[in-house]
C-alpha positions as CSV (number, residue, x, y, z in Angstrom):
1,X,-4.3,-95.6,-33.8
2,X,-3.7,-93.2,-30.9
3,X,-4.7,-93.9,-27.3
4,X,-7.7,-91.6,-27.4
5,X,-9.1,-93.2,-30.6
6,X,-8.4,-96.7,-29.2
7,X,-10.2,-95.9,-26.0
8,X,-13.2,-94.5,-27.9
9,X,-13.4,-97.7,-30.0
10,X,-13.3,-100.0,-27.0
11,X,-16.0,-98.0,-25.2
12,X,-18.1,-98.0,-28.3
13,X,-17.8,-101.8,-28.6
14,X,-18.7,-102.2,-24.9
15,X,-21.8,-100.0,-25.0
16,X,-23.1,-101.1,-28.4
17,X,-24.3,-104.5,-27.0
18,X,-27.2,-102.8,-25.2
19,X,-26.3,-104.6,-21.9
20,X,-25.7,-102.5,-18.8
21,X,-22.0,-102.1,-18.1
22,X,-20.7,-102.6,-14.6
23,X,-18.2,-100.3,-12.9
24,X,-15.8,-103.3,-12.8
25,X,-16.0,-103.6,-16.6
26,X,-15.3,-99.9,-17.1
27,X,-12.4,-100.0,-14.7
28,X,-11.0,-103.0,-16.6
29,X,-11.1,-101.0,-19.9
30,X,-9.7,-97.8,-18.3
31,X,-6.9,-99.4,-16.3
32,X,-4.3,-98.8,-19.0
33,X,-5.2,-95.1,-19.5
34,X,-4.4,-92.0,-17.7
35,X,-7.4,-89.6,-17.6
36,X,-7.2,-86.0,-16.6
37,X,-9.9,-83.3,-16.8
38,X,-9.2,-80.6,-19.3
39,X,-9.2,-77.2,-17.7
40,X,-11.0,-74.2,-19.0
41,X,-7.6,-72.6,-19.8
42,X,-6.5,-75.7,-21.8
43,X,-9.8,-75.8,-23.6
44,X,-9.5,-72.2,-24.8
45,X,-6.1,-70.5,-24.3
46,X,-6.9,-68.0,-27.1
47,X,-7.3,-65.0,-24.8
48,X,-3.8,-65.7,-23.3
49,X,-2.3,-66.1,-26.7
50,X,-3.9,-62.9,-27.9
51,X,-2.4,-61.0,-24.9
52,X,1.1,-62.3,-25.7
53,X,0.7,-61.5,-29.4
54,X,-0.4,-57.9,-28.7
55,X,2.6,-57.6,-26.4
56,X,4.9,-58.7,-29.2
57,X,3.3,-56.3,-31.6
58,X,3.7,-53.4,-29.2
59,X,7.4,-54.1,-29.0
60,X,7.4,-54.1,-32.8
61,X,6.2,-50.5,-32.6
62,X,2.5,-50.8,-33.5
63,X,0.3,-47.8,-32.5
64,X,-2.2,-48.0,-29.7
65,X,-5.0,-47.5,-32.2
66,X,-3.8,-50.5,-34.3
67,X,-3.3,-52.6,-31.2
68,X,-6.8,-51.7,-30.1
69,X,-8.3,-52.8,-33.4
70,X,-6.4,-56.1,-33.3
71,X,-7.5,-56.7,-29.8
72,X,-11.2,-56.1,-30.6
73,X,-11.2,-58.3,-33.7
74,X,-9.2,-61.2,-32.0
75,X,-11.3,-61.1,-28.8
76,X,-14.5,-61.3,-30.9
77,X,-13.0,-64.4,-32.6
78,X,-12.0,-66.0,-29.3
79,X,-15.4,-65.4,-27.8
80,X,-17.0,-67.1,-30.8
81,X,-14.6,-70.1,-31.1
82,X,-14.2,-71.7,-27.6
83,X,-11.1,-73.7,-28.4
84,X,-7.4,-73.8,-27.7
85,X,-5.3,-72.1,-30.4
86,X,-3.7,-75.4,-31.4
87,X,-7.1,-76.9,-32.0
88,X,-8.6,-74.2,-34.2
89,X,-9.2,-75.6,-37.7
90,X,-9.6,-74.1,-41.1
91,X,-13.3,-75.0,-40.9
92,X,-13.6,-73.0,-37.6
93,X,-12.2,-70.0,-39.5
94,X,-14.5,-70.4,-42.4
95,X,-17.5,-70.7,-40.0
96,X,-16.5,-67.5,-38.3
97,X,-16.2,-65.6,-41.5
98,X,-19.6,-66.9,-42.6
99,X,-21.0,-65.7,-39.2
100,X,-19.5,-62.2,-39.8
101,X,-20.9,-62.1,-43.3
102,X,-24.4,-63.7,-42.9
103,X,-25.2,-62.7,-39.3
104,X,-23.2,-59.6,-38.6
105,X,-23.6,-58.4,-42.3
106,X,-20.1,-56.9,-42.4
107,X,-19.0,-55.3,-45.7
108,X,-16.3,-57.0,-47.7
109,X,-13.7,-54.5,-46.7
110,X,-14.5,-55.2,-43.0
111,X,-14.5,-58.9,-43.6
112,X,-11.0,-58.6,-45.2
113,X,-9.8,-56.7,-42.2
114,X,-10.8,-59.6,-39.9
115,X,-9.2,-62.1,-42.3
116,X,-6.0,-60.1,-42.3
117,X,-6.0,-59.9,-38.5
118,X,-6.5,-63.6,-38.1
119,X,-3.8,-64.3,-40.7
120,X,-1.3,-62.2,-38.9
121,X,-2.2,-63.7,-35.5
122,X,-2.1,-67.4,-36.5
123,X,1.0,-66.7,-38.7
124,X,2.7,-65.4,-35.5
125,X,1.6,-68.4,-33.5
126,X,3.0,-70.8,-36.2
127,X,6.3,-68.9,-36.4
128,X,6.6,-69.0,-32.6
129,X,5.9,-72.8,-32.7
130,X,2.9,-72.4,-30.5
131,X,0.8,-74.3,-33.1
132,X,1.9,-77.0,-35.5
133,X,-0.5,-76.1,-38.4
134,X,-1.6,-72.7,-39.5
135,X,-5.5,-72.8,-39.9
136,X,-5.3,-69.7,-42.1
137,X,-3.0,-71.3,-44.7
138,X,-6.0,-72.3,-46.9
139,X,-8.0,-69.1,-46.4
140,X,-7.8,-66.8,-49.3
141,X,-8.3,-63.0,-49.4
142,X,-11.5,-61.6,-50.8
143,X,-11.4,-60.0,-54.2
144,X,-12.0,-56.3,-53.5
145,X,-12.5,-53.5,-55.9
146,X,-9.7,-51.5,-54.4
147,X,-9.5,-49.0,-57.2
148,X,-13.2,-48.2,-57.0
149,X,-13.1,-48.1,-53.2
150,X,-10.5,-45.4,-53.2
151,X,-11.7,-43.3,-56.2
152,X,-11.1,-39.7,-55.4
153,X,-13.9,-37.1,-55.4
154,X,-14.1,-35.2,-58.7
155,X,-14.0,-31.4,-58.6
156,X,-17.8,-31.3,-59.0
157,X,-18.4,-33.8,-56.2
158,X,-16.1,-31.8,-53.9
159,X,-18.1,-28.7,-54.6
160,X,-21.3,-30.5,-53.9
161,X,-19.8,-31.7,-50.6
162,X,-18.9,-28.1,-49.7
163,X,-22.4,-26.8,-50.6
164,X,-23.9,-29.4,-48.3
165,X,-22.0,-28.2,-45.2
166,X,-24.0,-26.7,-42.4
167,X,-22.2,-24.2,-40.2
168,X,-18.6,-23.2,-40.0
169,X,-17.5,-26.3,-38.1
170,X,-18.5,-28.5,-41.0
171,X,-17.0,-26.1,-43.6
172,X,-13.7,-25.8,-41.7
173,X,-13.5,-29.6,-41.2
174,X,-14.0,-30.4,-44.9
175,X,-11.6,-27.7,-46.1
176,X,-8.9,-28.6,-43.6
177,X,-9.1,-32.3,-44.5
178,X,-9.1,-31.9,-48.2
179,X,-6.4,-29.2,-48.3
180,X,-4.0,-30.6,-45.8
181,X,-4.2,-34.3,-46.7
182,X,-4.0,-35.2,-42.9
183,X,-5.0,-38.5,-41.5
184,X,-8.1,-38.7,-39.4
185,X,-6.2,-39.5,-36.3
186,X,-3.9,-36.5,-36.9
187,X,-6.7,-34.0,-37.2
188,X,-8.5,-35.4,-34.1
189,X,-5.5,-34.7,-31.9
190,X,-4.9,-31.1,-33.0
191,X,-5.4,-28.1,-30.7
192,X,-6.2,-24.5,-31.9
193,X,-2.9,-23.4,-30.4
194,X,-1.0,-25.8,-32.8
195,X,-2.1,-23.8,-35.9
196,X,0.0,-21.1,-37.5
197,X,-2.8,-19.2,-39.2
198,X,-0.5,-16.7,-40.8
199,X,1.8,-19.2,-42.3
200,X,-1.1,-21.7,-42.9
201,X,0.8,-24.6,-41.4
202,X,0.7,-27.0,-38.5
203,X,2.9,-29.8,-37.3
204,X,1.1,-33.1,-36.9
205,X,2.2,-36.4,-35.3
206,X,1.6,-39.3,-37.7
207,X,2.3,-43.0,-37.7
208,X,5.2,-44.1,-35.6
209,X,5.0,-40.9,-33.6
210,X,6.8,-39.1,-36.4
211,X,6.2,-35.3,-36.6
212,X,5.9,-33.4,-39.9
213,X,4.7,-30.1,-41.1
214,X,1.5,-29.9,-43.2
215,X,-0.1,-26.9,-44.9
216,X,-3.7,-25.8,-45.5
217,X,-5.4,-23.6,-48.0
218,X,-6.5,-20.0,-47.8
219,X,-10.1,-21.1,-47.9
220,X,-9.4,-23.5,-45.0
221,X,-7.9,-20.7,-43.0
222,X,-10.9,-18.5,-43.6
223,X,-13.3,-21.3,-42.6
224,X,-11.3,-22.1,-39.4
225,X,-11.2,-18.4,-38.4
226,X,-15.0,-18.1,-38.9
227,X,-15.5,-21.3,-36.9
228,X,-13.3,-20.1,-34.0
229,X,-15.5,-16.9,-33.8
230,X,-18.7,-18.9,-33.5
231,X,-17.5,-21.8,-31.3
232,X,-18.2,-21.6,-27.5
233,X,-15.1,-23.1,-26.0
234,X,-12.6,-26.0,-25.9
235,X,-9.0,-26.3,-26.8
236,X,-9.2,-28.8,-29.6
237,X,-9.2,-27.6,-33.2
238,X,-12.6,-29.4,-33.8
239,X,-14.8,-29.8,-30.7
240,X,-18.2,-30.9,-29.7
241,X,-21.1,-28.4,-29.8
242,X,-22.0,-29.0,-26.2
243,X,-20.2,-28.3,-22.9
244,X,-17.5,-29.1,-21.9
245,X,-16.6,-28.9,-25.6
246,X,-14.3,-31.9,-25.8
247,X,-12.3,-32.5,-28.9
248,X,-14.1,-34.5,-31.5
249,X,-13.1,-38.2,-31.5
250,X,-12.3,-39.9,-34.9
251,X,-15.7,-41.7,-34.9
252,X,-17.5,-38.4,-34.5
253,X,-15.6,-36.8,-37.3
254,X,-16.4,-39.8,-39.5
255,X,-20.1,-39.4,-38.7
256,X,-20.1,-35.7,-39.6
257,X,-18.4,-36.3,-43.0
258,X,-20.9,-39.1,-43.7
259,X,-23.9,-36.8,-42.8
260,X,-22.5,-34.1,-45.1
261,X,-22.1,-36.5,-48.0
262,X,-25.6,-37.9,-47.5
263,X,-27.0,-34.3,-47.7
264,X,-25.0,-33.7,-50.8
265,X,-26.6,-36.8,-52.4
266,X,-23.2,-38.3,-53.3
267,X,-23.3,-42.0,-54.4
268,X,-19.7,-42.6,-53.1
269,X,-19.0,-43.6,-49.6
270,X,-17.3,-40.4,-48.4
271,X,-15.1,-40.6,-45.3
272,X,-12.1,-38.6,-44.0
273,X,-9.6,-41.0,-45.7
274,X,-11.2,-40.4,-49.1
275,X,-10.6,-36.7,-48.6
276,X,-7.0,-37.4,-48.0
277,X,-6.9,-39.4,-51.2
278,X,-8.7,-36.6,-53.0
279,X,-6.0,-34.2,-51.8
280,X,-3.2,-36.4,-53.2
281,X,-5.0,-37.1,-56.5
282,X,-5.8,-33.4,-57.2
283,X,-2.3,-32.4,-56.2
284,X,-0.7,-34.9,-58.6
285,X,-3.1,-33.8,-61.4
286,X,-2.2,-30.2,-60.7
287,X,1.4,-30.9,-61.4
288,X,2.9,-31.4,-57.9
289,X,5.9,-33.7,-57.7
290,X,4.9,-37.1,-56.2
291,X,7.9,-37.0,-53.8
292,X,6.5,-33.7,-52.4
293,X,3.1,-35.3,-52.0
294,X,4.9,-38.2,-50.2
295,X,6.3,-35.8,-47.7
296,X,3.0,-34.0,-47.1
297,X,1.2,-37.3,-46.5
298,X,3.9,-38.6,-44.3
299,X,4.7,-41.8,-46.3
300,X,7.9,-43.7,-45.8
301,X,7.8,-45.1,-49.3
302,X,6.8,-43.3,-52.5
303,X,5.1,-46.4,-53.7
304,X,2.5,-45.9,-51.0
305,X,1.8,-42.4,-52.3
306,X,1.3,-43.7,-55.8
307,X,-1.5,-45.9,-54.5
308,X,-3.3,-42.8,-53.3
309,X,-2.6,-40.5,-56.2
310,X,-4.2,-41.4,-59.5
311,X,-3.3,-39.3,-62.4
312,X,-6.1,-38.5,-64.9
313,X,-5.8,-39.4,-68.6
314,X,-5.9,-35.7,-69.5
315,X,-2.9,-35.0,-67.2
316,X,-1.0,-37.9,-68.7
317,X,-1.7,-36.6,-72.2
318,X,-0.7,-33.1,-71.3
319,X,2.6,-34.3,-69.7
320,X,3.4,-36.4,-72.8
321,X,2.7,-33.5,-75.2
322,X,4.8,-31.2,-73.0
323,X,7.9,-33.3,-72.6
324,X,7.8,-35.8,-75.5
325,X,5.6,-35.0,-78.5
326,X,7.2,-31.6,-79.1
327,X,10.7,-33.0,-79.3
């Protein structure tokens, strides 16, 4: 029995008799104990631990966007769970996940993002020996339909998306995303001056601040040129429709794509990343070598590209007949 438990037991025995307890009696019980008031920092040091964790991840090379997402998710957790990191339990984690699910009504994919963030954070604390037990060790990942979530748009669905565009800004945005395979963050930071319209190419800065050339279609070039004629100002490739015509932020681009897909009546949740996936899938089914797609997407490992690019059964059969069946 530790000192805290022993003290609690003795106090319980003293008060359970129903007789008023004198100061002298309490002093006699407490004379063998050293009592200090727990500070607010000791009670909840999570904010400080989060700061150190993000600092370590910045040194590891994580992008500002990723660090910002980590900070948002972890600070939300710290505000909800007012404890020191060492005292956070598995039940605290489970209660927080239930809160996100039942009260905040987050989708499974968003819930899994929070779980992944907490797993990485507490795993780091455990590795750094800041906590003795990892409360995430018994928390399992959700079973997500990853294949269904990243299912590329069909040719018909893509045409419906194009038909639902209103104005050349929307048309140029959809064509550029689906023909270049660029990430949302890469498109958001582009300026008009970055584009080589004759060569239909542009250099983008991707993950890890790595620069690479990407290409866009003739249709995308035509839509961009028409958009540049109708736009009123701004230096960004895609800008707001009101003065001072600031470049569209990633969230604004997401909202535009979502609005187009709703007008098109598509059942799928369409977002910029799905258009990137659609680019990879259609390129692979069209016969493009997967290592070329890898370079265009800016992937370090070809296995990542293979997750994005799903080959249709018809293409597989055609490739088999072309290279095997005739021999």
